[in-house]
Every structure is written in structure tokens, then in C-alpha cells.
C-alpha positions in Angstrom: 153.3 49.9 121.7 150.7 52.5 121.1 149.5 54.6 124.0 145.9 54.2 125.0 145.2 57.9 124.6 146.4 57.8 121.0 144.4 54.7 120.2 141.3 56.2 121.7 141.9 59.5 119.9 142.3 57.7 116.6 139.1 55.7 117.0 137.1 58.8 118.0 138.5 60.8 115.1 137.5 58.0 112.7 134.0 58.1 114.2 133.9 61.9 113.6 134.9 61.4 110.0 132.2 58.8 109.5 129.6 61.1 111.0 130.7 63.8 108.6 130.5 61.4 105.6 126.9 60.6 106.6 126.1 64.3 106.9 127.5 64.9 103.4 125.5 62.0 102.0 122.3 63.8 103.1 123.2 67.0 101.3 121.4 67.2 98.0 123.8 67.9 95.1 121.4 67.8 92.1 122.0 64.1 91.5 120.1 61.1 92.8 121.7 59.6 95.9 120.0 57.0 98.1 121.8 58.7 101.1 119.3 61.6 100.8 116.7 59.3 102.3 118.9 58.0 105.2 117.2 60.1 107.9 113.6 59.6 106.7 111.4 57.8 109.3 108.1 56.3 108.3 105.2 55.7 110.7 104.8 51.9 110.2 102.2 50.2 112.5 102.8 52.9 115.1 106.6 52.7 115.1 108.9 55.3 113.4 110.9 53.0 111.0 113.8 54.0 108.8 112.6 54.2 105.2 115.7 52.2 104.2 114.5 49.3 106.2 111.1 49.1 104.7 111.8 49.7 101.0 114.4 49.2 98.3 115.8 52.5 96.9 117.2 52.4 93.4 118.5 55.0 91.0 117.0 54.2 87.5 118.2 57.5 86.1 120.9 60.0 87.2 118.3 62.4 88.8 115.6 59.9 89.8 115.2 57.9 93.0 112.8 55.0 92.9 111.4 53.8 96.3 109.8 50.4 96.2 108.2 49.5 99.5 108.3 45.8 100.7 104.7 46.3 101.9 102.6 48.2 99.3 100.2 49.1 102.1 102.8 51.5 103.5 103.1 53.5 100.3 100.9 56.4 101.6 102.9 56.6 104.9 106.2 56.6 103.0 104.9 59.5 100.8 103.8 61.5 103.8 107.2 60.9 105.5 109.1 62.1 102.5 107.0 65.2 102.3 107.5 65.9 106.0 111.2 65.3 105.8 112.0 68.8 104.4 114.1 67.4 101.6 112.3 69.6 99.1 111.4 66.6 97.0 107.9 65.9 95.7 107.0 62.2 95.7 105.1 60.8 92.6 103.1 57.8 93.8 101.8 55.4 91.1 100.3 52.9 93.5 103.3 50.6 93.5 106.4 52.7 93.8 107.3 56.3 94.6 109.5 58.3 92.1 111.5 61.2 93.4 112.9 63.5 90.7 115.9 65.5 92.0 115.6 69.0 90.6 118.5 70.8 88.9 120.2 73.2 91.2 120.4 76.9 90.5 123.8 78.6 90.7 122.7 80.5 93.8 121.5 77.3 95.5 124.8 75.5 94.6 126.6 78.3 96.4 124.4 77.9 99.5 124.9 74.1 99.6 128.7 74.6 99.1 128.7 76.9 102.2 126.7 74.2 104.1 129.4 71.7 103.2 132.1 74.1 104.6 130.1 74.6 107.8 129.7 70.9 108.3 133.5 70.4 107.6 134.3 73.1 110.2 132.1 71.3 112.8 133.8 68.0 112.1 137.2 69.7 112.5 136.1 71.2 115.8 135.1 67.7 117.0 138.6 66.4 115.9 140.3 69.3 117.7 138.3 68.5 120.9 139.4 64.9 120.7 143.0 66.0 120.2 142.7 68.3 123.3 141.4 65.3 125.4 144.3 63.1 124.2 146.9 65.8 125.1 145.3 66.2 128.5 145.4 62.5 129.0 149.1 62.4 128.1 149.9 65.3 130.5 148.1 63.4 133.3 150.0 60.2 132.5 153.3 62.2 132.7 152.2 63.9 135.9 151.3 60.5 137.4 154.7 59.2 136.4 153.2 56.6 134.0 155.3 58.0 131.1 158.5 60.2 131.0 158.6 63.8 129.6 160.3 62.5 126.5 157.7 59.9 125.9 155.0 62.5 126.5 156.6 64.8 123.8 156.8 61.9 121.3 153.3 60.8 122.0 152.0 64.4 121.6 153.7 64.5 118.2 151.9 61.2 117.3 148.5 62.7 118.4 149.2 65.8 116.3 150.0 63.6 113.3 146.7 61.7 113.8 144.9 65.0 114.1 146.5 66.4 110.9 145.6 63.2 109.0 142.0 63.4 110.2 141.7 67.1 109.3 143.2 66.4 105.9 140.6 63.6 105.3 137.8 66.1 106.2 139.1 68.6 103.8 139.4 66.0 101.0 135.8 64.9 101.6 134.6 68.6 101.6 136.5 69.4 98.4 135.0 66.3 96.6 131.5 67.2 97.7 131.9 70.9 96.7 133.1 69.8 93.2 130.1 67.5 92.9 127.8 70.4 93.8 129.4 73.2 91.8 129.9 71.1 88.6 126.5 69.5 89.0 124.7 67.6 86.2 
């Protein structure tokens, strides 16, 4: 039977990994990726609406995103939202769709982005270590309250450490994959 502290730690670590994956998706690597537009909110009838809910986003070419709004009347609002999003992309509006050309990255810019990936990875690992600390404290409290024995506590702490190591390894793998994508570029 898995201890509640371990189950909770595992769930929270998986959430941290998912957040990191979302953060990585929004980092521009010189190739078209619909994840770049995840955080863009468009003023639509007075309500900030996620761009992904009001348009289809396709990738017709490796470095082009094509935004096709479901409501053509929202085209100008979408264009303004993309410009305001600080993605560094200039929308080309032809009256029906918006094209976003992803510029090639310079070597210097690739290095900056690779550092950002590392920084994001470190933040994700800190989050995982905090979850580990909370789980360990919970196990100590359970032992102190005589809910588990000292031997059980030691075994459970080893399990928490294994879950932590696995989560950290997953973060490192994601970071390495993203760094390769950035430095090799297209």
C-alpha cells in the first residue's frame, strides 16, 4: 500500500513537470510551434479569450504559423494581441488569416534561449525539491504520531527519494531535448 505522502508527492511532481513542459513549449526555438501562442489572450467582445479557443493554428511550413480565426471580425483584435504578447513576431494579416513567420535565430540568441531553458529547469527542480521536503516532513510527523514505525519511515523516505530522482531526471531530459532543438535549429 502506498503511503498518502508519497502519492501526493508523486502527483505534485507530475504537475510540476507538466508546468515545465508548458513553459518549454512557449520558448521560441526558430521553428513553428503552436505552443508559442498558448498564452496569447485576445480581447473578444470585452472578454480576454485564449487565442487557441477562437482560431485554428496550423503549421503550413516549418517556420510559419497560420492563424485562422473562427470569426473573421476578430482578425484585428488577434493581430493586436499577438503584437502585444512580446513574442517578437510580426503578424501578416491578409484579411482572412494571419501568418506568423518565425525568424531564424542567431548563434547569440540561441545561447540566451538555452540559458533560459536551464533557468526554467532549475525552477522546476526547486519545485520538485520543495515537494520532496513536504513529503519527508509528512513522513516524520506520521512516525512521531505513531502512524508508522521508524523502519517504515526509512523505507518510505527512500521511495520519496526515488520519485524525486525520477522527476528530476525527467526535467533534465526535457531540458536537454529543448536545448538540442534550439542549438541545432533549422
